C-alpha atoms as a printed R data frame, in Angstrom:
    type eleno elety resid chain resno      x      y      z
1   ATOM     1    CA   MET     A     1 11.668 35.117 45.756
2   ATOM     2    CA   ALA     A     2 11.092 31.932 43.752
3   ATOM     3    CA   THR     A     3 11.091 33.958 40.524
4   ATOM     4    CA   MET     A     4 14.400 35.580 41.383
5   ATOM     5    CA   GLN     A     5 15.898 32.205 42.260
6   ATOM     6    CA   THR     A     6 14.686 30.771 38.951
7   ATOM     7    CA   PHE     A     7 16.146 33.723 37.048
8   ATOM     8    CA   ALA     A     8 19.481 33.298 38.848
9   ATOM     9    CA   THR     A     9 19.547 29.584 38.034
10  ATOM    10    CA   VAL     A    10 18.810 30.165 34.339
11  ATOM    11    CA   LEU     A    11 21.397 32.957 34.143
12  ATOM    12    CA   ALA     A    12 24.035 30.781 35.820
13  ATOM    13    CA   SER     A    13 23.215 27.933 33.441
14  ATOM    14    CA   ALA     A    14 23.696 30.167 30.405
15  ATOM    15    CA   GLY     A    15 27.118 31.221 31.670
16  ATOM    16    CA   THR     A    16 28.406 27.819 32.775
17  ATOM    17    CA   PRO     A    17 29.852 26.914 29.327
18  ATOM    18    CA   LEU     A    18 32.338 29.763 29.846
19  ATOM    19    CA   LEU     A    19 34.218 27.232 31.974
20  ATOM    20    CA   PHE     A    20 35.038 25.257 28.825
21  ATOM    21    CA   VAL     A    21 35.942 28.421 26.932
22  ATOM    22    CA   GLY     A    22 38.433 29.303 29.663
23  ATOM    23    CA   LEU     A    23 40.073 25.892 29.373
24  ATOM    24    CA   ALA     A    24 40.305 26.190 25.600
25  ATOM    25    CA   PHE     A    25 41.888 29.633 25.788
26  ATOM    26    CA   SER     A    26 44.695 28.182 27.895
27  ATOM    27    CA   ASN     A    27 45.398 25.318 25.475
28  ATOM    28    CA   ASP     A    28 46.242 27.054 22.208
29  ATOM    29    CA   MET     A    29 49.321 24.876 21.749
30  ATOM    30    CA   LEU     A    30 47.344 21.637 21.644
31  ATOM    31    CA   PHE     A    31 47.620 21.638 17.843
32  ATOM    32    CA   SER     A    32 50.876 21.796 15.924
33  ATOM    33    CA   LYS     A    33 51.601 24.941 13.907
34  ATOM    34    CA   ALA     A    34 50.921 23.117 10.653
35  ATOM    35    CA   THR     A    35 47.530 21.934 11.905
36  ATOM    36    CA   SER     A    36 46.674 25.389 13.233
37  ATOM    37    CA   ASP     A    37 47.622 26.954  9.904
38  ATOM    38    CA   ALA     A    38 45.420 24.482  8.037
39  ATOM    39    CA   ILE     A    39 42.439 25.164 10.303
40  ATOM    40    CA   THR     A    40 43.077 28.907 10.036
41  ATOM    41    CA   ALA     A    41 42.955 28.655  6.234
42  ATOM    42    CA   ALA     A    42 39.696 26.704  6.476
43  ATOM    43    CA   ILE     A    43 38.092 29.289  8.788
44  ATOM    44    CA   ARG     A    44 39.062 32.157  6.517
45  ATOM    45    CA   ASP     A    45 37.921 30.262  3.415
46  ATOM    46    CA   VAL     A    46 34.504 29.455  4.862
47  ATOM    47    CA   SER     A    47 33.879 32.954  6.200
48  ATOM    48    CA   ALA     A    48 34.952 34.546  2.892
49  ATOM    49    CA   ASP     A    49 32.811 32.424  0.550
50  ATOM    50    CA   PRO     A    50 30.807 29.764  2.427
51  ATOM    51    CA   ALA     A    51 28.707 28.719 -0.565
52  ATOM    52    CA   LYS     A    52 31.730 27.736 -2.642
53  ATOM    53    CA   SER     A    53 34.029 26.608  0.150
54  ATOM    54    CA   ARG     A    54 35.259 23.042 -0.232
55  ATOM    55    CA   TRP     A    55 35.281 22.795  3.574
56  ATOM    56    CA   THR     A    56 31.503 23.188  3.618
57  ATOM    57    CA   ALA     A    57 31.180 20.380  1.078
58  ATOM    58    CA   ASP     A    58 33.648 18.203  3.012
59  ATOM    59    CA   LEU     A    59 31.663 18.615  6.233
60  ATOM    60    CA   GLN     A    60 28.412 17.780  4.464
61  ATOM    61    CA   ASN     A    61 30.033 14.674  2.983
62  ATOM    62    CA   PHE     A    62 31.366 13.678  6.415
63  ATOM    63    CA   LEU     A    63 27.913 13.801  7.973
64  ATOM    64    CA   ALA     A    64 26.382 11.973  5.017
65  ATOM    65    CA   GLU     A    65 29.049  9.253  5.158
66  ATOM    66    CA   TYR     A    66 29.191  8.563  8.879
67  ATOM    67    CA   PHE     A    67 25.707  9.542  9.981
68  ATOM    68    CA   PRO     A    68 23.521  8.372  7.082
69  ATOM    69    CA   PRO     A    69 19.850  9.268  7.481
70  ATOM    70    CA   ARG     A    70 18.568  5.808  6.560
71  ATOM    71    CA   GLY     A    71 19.552  2.418  5.207
72  ATOM    72    CA   GLN     A    72 22.630  1.733  7.357
73  ATOM    73    CA   PRO     A    73 21.457  1.527 10.990
74  ATOM    74    CA   GLY     A    74 24.515 -0.437 12.122
75  ATOM    75    CA   LYS     A    75 26.920  2.171 10.810
76  ATOM    76    CA   PHE     A    76 24.780  5.001 12.149
77  ATOM    77    CA   TRP     A    77 24.608  3.623 15.690
78  ATOM    78    CA   THR     A    78 28.297  2.690 15.737
79  ATOM    79    CA   TYR     A    79 29.373  6.266 15.076
80  ATOM    80    CA   VAL     A    80 26.701  7.785 17.315
81  ATOM    81    CA   CYS     A    81 27.818  5.585 20.210
82  ATOM    82    CA   ALA     A    82 31.501  6.265 19.539
83  ATOM    83    CA   MET     A    83 30.982 10.028 19.404
84  ATOM    84    CA   SER     A    84 28.859  9.895 22.545
85  ATOM    85    CA   LEU     A    85 31.513  8.004 24.512
86  ATOM    86    CA   VAL     A    86 34.358 10.247 23.337
87  ATOM    87    CA   SER     A    87 32.405 13.397 24.212
88  ATOM    88    CA   MET     A    88 31.450 12.025 27.622
89  ATOM    89    CA   ALA     A    89 35.085 11.101 28.333
90  ATOM    90    CA   CYS     A    90 36.260 14.615 27.419
91  ATOM    91    CA   VAL     A    91 33.701 16.346 29.627
92  ATOM    92    CA   LEU     A    92 34.314 13.816 32.416
93  ATOM    93    CA   ALA     A    93 38.004 14.763 32.383
94  ATOM    94    CA   VAL     A    94 37.028 18.415 32.931
95  ATOM    95    CA   TYR     A    95 34.637 17.409 35.704
96  ATOM    96    CA   CYS     A    96 37.303 15.292 37.433
97  ATOM    97    CA   SER     A    97 39.709 18.240 37.338
98  ATOM    98    CA   ARG     A    98 37.134 20.105 39.434
99  ATOM    99    CA   MET     A    99 36.189 17.069 41.565
100 ATOM   100    CA   PRO     A   100 39.449 15.113 42.078
101 ATOM   101    CA   ASP     A   101 37.806 12.993 44.801
102 ATOM   102    CA   LEU     A   102 35.811 11.287 42.049
103 ATOM   103    CA   ILE     A   103 38.872  9.869 40.281
104 ATOM   104    CA   PRO     A   104 39.298  6.776 42.567
105 ATOM   105    CA   GLN     A   105 35.653  5.868 41.883
106 ATOM   106    CA   LEU     A   106 35.903  5.828 38.085
107 ATOM   107    CA   THR     A   107 36.467  2.077 37.829
108 ATOM   108    CA   THR     A   108 34.016  0.981 40.513
109 ATOM   109    CA   PRO     A   109 30.944 -1.031 39.428
110 ATOM   110    CA   GLY     A   110 28.601  1.566 40.902
111 ATOM   111    CA   PHE     A   111 30.102  4.426 38.909
112 ATOM   112    CA   LEU     A   112 30.387  2.436 35.683
113 ATOM   113    CA   GLY     A   113 26.775  1.289 36.018
114 ATOM   114    CA   GLN     A   114 25.530  4.839 36.433
115 ATOM   115    CA   PHE     A   115 27.817  6.213 33.734
116 ATOM   116    CA   LEU     A   116 26.736  3.625 31.157
117 ATOM   117    CA   PHE     A   117 23.118  2.800 32.001
118 ATOM   118    CA   ASP     A   118 22.106  6.315 32.969
119 ATOM   119    CA   GLY     A   119 24.485  8.711 31.258
120 ATOM   120    CA   PHE     A   120 25.486  6.877 28.082
121 ATOM   121    CA   VAL     A   121 21.946  5.749 27.284
122 ATOM   122    CA   LYS     A   122 20.647  9.321 27.471
123 ATOM   123    CA   VAL     A   123 23.522 10.889 25.573
124 ATOM   124    CA   ALA     A   124 23.446  8.264 22.799
125 ATOM   125    CA   LEU     A   125 19.685  8.507 22.295
126 ATOM   126    CA   VAL     A   126 19.647 12.309 22.209
127 ATOM   127    CA   ASN     A   127 22.608 12.252 19.820
128 ATOM   128    CA   ALA     A   128 20.783  9.753 17.630
129 ATOM   129    CA   PHE     A   129 17.855 12.166 17.495
130 ATOM   130    CA   ALA     A   130 20.171 15.092 16.681
131 ATOM   131    CA   TYR     A   131 22.040 13.282 13.900
132 ATOM   132    CA   ARG     A   132 18.968 11.582 12.499
133 ATOM   133    CA   PHE     A   133 17.255 14.915 11.905
134 ATOM   134    CA   GLN     A   134 20.255 17.193 11.347
135 ATOM   135    CA   HIS     A   135 19.675 17.189  7.598
136 ATOM   136    CA   HIS     A   136 16.068 18.336  8.048
137 ATOM   137    CA   LEU     A   137 17.120 21.016 10.539
138 ATOM   138    CA   ILE     A   138 19.737 22.480  8.221
139 ATOM   139    CA   GLN     A   139 17.450 22.292  5.182
140 ATOM   140    CA   SER     A   140 14.723 24.112  7.150
141 ATOM   141    CA   LEU     A   141 16.877 27.206  7.630
142 ATOM   142    CA   VAL     A   142 15.472 29.871  5.341
143 ATOM   143    CA   THR     A   143 16.791 32.882  3.455
144 ATOM   144    CA   GLY     A   144 16.006 36.402  4.633
145 ATOM   145    CA   SER     A   145 14.398 35.606  7.986
146 ATOM   146    CA   THR     A   146 16.784 35.805 10.893
147 ATOM   147    CA   LEU     A   147 14.003 35.478 13.465
148 ATOM   148    CA   ALA     A   148 12.632 32.351 11.816
149 ATOM   149    CA   ASN     A   149 16.064 30.721 11.840
150 ATOM   150    CA   ILE     A   150 16.669 31.678 15.474
151 ATOM   151    CA   ALA     A   151 13.255 30.260 16.410
152 ATOM   152    CA   LEU     A   152 14.090 27.032 14.574
153 ATOM   153    CA   LEU     A   153 17.402 26.617 16.411
154 ATOM   154    CA   LEU     A   154 15.735 27.382 19.745
155 ATOM   155    CA   ALA     A   155 13.024 24.810 19.025
156 ATOM   156    CA   ASP     A   156 15.718 22.234 18.246
157 ATOM   157    CA   ALA     A   157 17.486 22.989 21.558
158 ATOM   158    CA   PHE     A   158 14.240 22.664 23.516
159 ATOM   159    CA   CYS     A   159 13.344 19.387 21.783
160 ATOM   160    CA   LYS     A   160 16.687 17.837 22.723
161 ATOM   161    CA   ALA     A   161 16.475 19.218 26.265
162 ATOM   162    CA   LEU     A   162 12.941 17.857 26.649
163 ATOM   163    CA   LEU     A   163 14.061 14.443 25.402
164 ATOM   164    CA   PHE     A   164 16.932 14.417 27.905
165 ATOM   165    CA   VAL     A   165 14.638 15.399 30.797
166 ATOM   166    CA   ALA     A   166 12.038 12.792 29.793
167 ATOM   167    CA   MET     A   167 14.633 10.009 29.644
168 ATOM   168    CA   THR     A   168 16.078 11.102 32.986
169 ATOM   169    CA   LEU     A   169 12.589 10.848 34.462
170 ATOM   170    CA   ILE     A   170 12.028  7.376 32.986
171 ATOM   171    CA   ILE     A   171 15.412  6.065 34.160
172 ATOM   172    CA   TYR     A   172 15.006  7.469 37.682
173 ATOM   173    CA   VAL     A   173 11.523  5.984 38.001
174 ATOM   174    CA   GLY     A   174 12.905  2.663 36.755
175 ATOM   175    CA   TYR     A   175 15.719  2.758 39.319
176 ATOM   176    CA   ALA     A   176 13.209  3.482 42.070
177 ATOM   177    CA   HIS     A   177 10.761  0.779 41.006
178 ATOM   178    CA   PHE     A   178 13.113 -2.058 40.091
179 ATOM   179    CA   ARG     A   179 16.243 -1.385 42.167
180 ATOM   180    CA   GLY     A   180 14.871  0.382 45.223
181 ATOM   181    CA   ALA     A   181 16.714  3.651 44.559
182 ATOM   182    CA   PHE     A   182 15.272  6.820 46.126
183 ATOM   183    CA   GLY     A   183 14.023  4.633 48.965
184 ATOM   184    CA   GLY     A   184 11.868  2.751 46.472
185 ATOM   185    CA   ASP     A   185  9.600  5.808 46.251
186 ATOM   186    CA   VAL     A   186  8.661  6.695 42.674
187 ATOM   187    CA   MET     A   187  7.474 10.188 43.627
188 ATOM   188    CA   SER     A   188 10.825 10.910 45.289
189 ATOM   189    CA   ALA     A   189 12.519  9.851 42.066
190 ATOM   190    CA   ILE     A   190 10.300 12.212 40.059
191 ATOM   191    CA   LYS     A   191 10.974 15.119 42.424
192 ATOM   192    CA   SER     A   192 14.710 14.548 42.213
193 ATOM   193    CA   VAL     A   193 14.768 15.148 38.449
194 ATOM   194    CA   PRO     A   194 14.434 18.970 38.453
195 ATOM   195    CA   ILE     A   195 16.807 19.292 41.423
196 ATOM   196    CA   THR     A   196 19.432 17.090 39.759
197 ATOM   197    CA   ILE     A   197 19.236 18.881 36.421
198 ATOM   198    CA   GLN     A   198 19.251 22.359 37.988
199 ATOM   199    CA   ASP     A   199 22.577 21.462 39.625
200 ATOM   200    CA   ALA     A   200 23.795 19.693 36.484
201 ATOM   201    CA   VAL     A   201 23.434 22.659 34.140
202 ATOM   202    CA   ARG     A   202 25.700 24.546 36.552
203 ATOM   203    CA   PHE     A   203 28.133 21.594 36.312
204 ATOM   204    CA   HIS     A   204 27.747 20.716 39.996
205 ATOM   205    CA   ASN     A   205 27.083 16.996 39.608
206 ATOM   206    CA   LEU     A   206 27.803 14.070 37.298
207 ATOM   207    CA   THR     A   207 24.668 14.654 35.235
208 ATOM   208    CA   GLY     A   208 26.374 17.852 34.090
209 ATOM   209    CA   VAL     A   209 28.859 15.619 32.255
210 ATOM   210    CA   TYR     A   210 26.017 14.068 30.289
211 ATOM   211    CA   ILE     A   211 24.399 17.428 29.533
212 ATOM   212    CA   TYR     A   212 27.544 19.123 28.229
213 ATOM   213    CA   ALA     A   213 28.626 16.028 26.311
214 ATOM   214    CA   LEU     A   214 25.586 16.620 24.111
215 ATOM   215    CA   PRO     A   215 26.597 19.983 22.573
216 ATOM   216    CA   LEU     A   216 30.149 18.654 22.252
217 ATOM   217    CA   SER     A   217 28.853 15.610 20.361
218 ATOM   218    CA   SER     A   218 26.826 17.852 18.062
219 ATOM   219    CA   PHE     A   219 29.770 20.090 17.188
220 ATOM   220    CA   PRO     A   220 29.927 19.002 13.486
221 ATOM   221    CA   ILE     A   221 26.235 19.855 13.159
222 ATOM   222    CA   TYR     A   222 26.808 23.284 14.699
223 ATOM   223    CA   LEU     A   223 29.608 23.994 12.245
224 ATOM   224    CA   LEU     A   224 27.361 23.110  9.331
225 ATOM   225    CA   ILE     A   225 24.580 25.290 10.758
226 ATOM   226    CA   ILE     A   226 26.972 28.250 10.926
227 ATOM   227    CA   MET     A   227 28.134 27.616  7.354
228 ATOM   228    CA   LYS     A   228 24.507 27.509  6.188
229 ATOM   229    CA   LEU     A   229 23.745 30.744  8.062
230 ATOM   230    CA   PHE     A   230 26.738 32.347  6.340
231 ATOM   231    CA   VAL     A   231 25.203 31.451  2.994
232 ATOM   232    CA   LEU     A   232 21.697 32.589  3.935
233 ATOM   233    CA   HIS     A   233 22.767 35.765  5.716
234 ATOM   234    CA   PRO     A   234 25.767 37.396  3.971
235 ATOM   235    CA   GLY     A   235 25.685 40.230  6.513
236 ATOM   236    CA   PHE     A   236 26.232 37.732  9.321
237 ATOM   237    CA   ALA     A   237 29.155 36.229  7.374
238 ATOM   238    CA   ARG     A   238 30.736 39.662  6.871
239 ATOM   239    CA   LYS     A   239 30.399 40.560 10.559
240 ATOM   240    CA   THR     A   240 31.876 37.223 11.583
241 ATOM   241    CA   GLN     A   241 34.759 37.726  9.181
242 ATOM   242    CA   ARG     A   242 35.506 41.119 10.723
243 ATOM   243    CA   VAL     A   243 35.509 39.573 14.193
244 ATOM   244    CA   ILE     A   244 37.839 36.800 12.994
245 ATOM   245    CA   PHE     A   245 40.325 39.315 11.632
246 ATOM   246    CA   PHE     A   246 40.021 41.687 14.592
247 ATOM   247    CA   MET     A   247 40.401 39.337 17.554
248 ATOM   248    CA   PRO     A   248 42.137 37.284 15.791
249 ATOM   249    CA   ILE     A   249 40.279 34.025 16.310
250 ATOM   250    CA   ALA     A   250 41.365 32.225 13.158
251 ATOM   251    CA   GLU     A   251 44.982 31.920 14.301
252 ATOM   252    CA   LYS     A   252 43.706 30.305 17.524
253 ATOM   253    CA   PRO     A   253 41.517 27.436 16.262
254 ATOM   254    CA   ILE     A   254 40.828 26.033 19.725
255 ATOM   255    CA   ARG     A   255 39.509 29.417 20.793
256 ATOM   256    CA   ALA     A   256 37.334 29.622 17.687
257 ATOM   257    CA   ALA     A   257 35.923 26.170 18.390
258 ATOM   258    CA   ALA     A   258 35.362 27.065 22.045
259 ATOM   259    CA   LEU     A   259 33.360 30.150 21.110
260 ATOM   260    CA   VAL     A   260 31.153 28.123 18.764
261 ATOM   261    CA   PHE     A   261 30.669 25.545 21.519
262 ATOM   262    CA   PHE     A   262 29.846 28.287 24.033
263 ATOM   263    CA   VAL     A   263 27.056 29.768 21.923
264 ATOM   264    CA   PHE     A   264 25.259 26.480 21.290
265 ATOM   265    CA   ALA     A   265 25.971 24.973 24.723
266 ATOM   266    CA   SER     A   266 24.681 28.122 26.400
267 ATOM   267    CA   VAL     A   267 21.423 27.959 24.438
268 ATOM   268    CA   PHE     A   268 21.041 24.256 25.248
269 ATOM   269    CA   ALA     A   269 21.801 24.738 28.958
270 ATOM   270    CA   THR     A   270 19.341 27.625 29.153
271 ATOM   271    CA   ALA     A   271 16.632 25.515 27.513
272 ATOM   272    CA   MET     A   272 17.356 22.719 29.975
273 ATOM   273    CA   ALA     A   273 17.215 25.082 32.960
274 ATOM   274    CA   LEU     A   274 13.909 26.594 31.820
275 ATOM   275    CA   LEU     A   275 12.317 23.152 31.442
276 ATOM   276    CA   VAL     A   276 13.044 22.275 35.085
277 ATOM   277    CA   ALA     A   277 12.654 25.765 36.559
278 ATOM   278    CA   TYR     A   278  9.636 24.841 38.643
279 ATOM   279    CA   PRO     A   279 10.356 23.901 42.296
280 ATOM   280    CA   ALA     A   280 10.210 20.205 43.128
281 ATOM   281    CA   GLU     A   281  8.013 21.067 46.100
282 ATOM   282    CA   ALA     A   282  5.269 22.093 43.658
283 ATOM   283    CA   LEU     A   283  4.891 18.519 42.462
284 ATOM   284    CA   PRO     A   284  2.023 16.485 43.965
285 ATOM   285    CA   ARG     A   285  2.784 14.122 46.796
């Protein structure tokens, strides 16, 4: 029974990002026609010849300029924090549309304290990890080995999920020890971590905002990963190009972005769900 429940939780977690895809599919008019046409041209250009596309070079330059790997820590942390806050605000807006009772609480000290000292700290630190090592991740993708590249991307997702879970554990224990949360019981705080995250990956609590802000924050990295995979695996590029022309996704840039987000967010949510799949009751008292 426990195995079936775990499987159901992981499966539900993998499908939860479809919620964001559904919202994107109903907001095709968010961009002007001129903007949509420009993005459409970029999508077609990248899928046709990713190695020579100027859009690939522009994205690489963007990441190098605003998320430098070393030497400019102030600039790095400024943009990491800004991207983290913007992503959290976007996902929070989706969460509030599902939980309208939360809206009056958004400016209360209790909510702001949790949002900043729990959520923002975790999101910013995981994003710092992602952007600090994004260059190494992309450079590690290899030619001619699809399985190796998939394994590398899965390992990256699990590393970020593990970091998020570990920081959640540390923060909850700190709240219990120093502020008397969880009845002042450290073990209760530890046991609450898997329960909280299991609900969060299904977007049933506020921690879900923090979790899904992470793949949204990493969206530029995901685009560069796809461009690199296009270069390394021409067959994958050709298949993607056929899908773009058939659906057609390119003329609907928000839909295209939502599908990219879905793939990576689903992998991340699944990794998160697997890390906390054990029942809290199994933990020692």
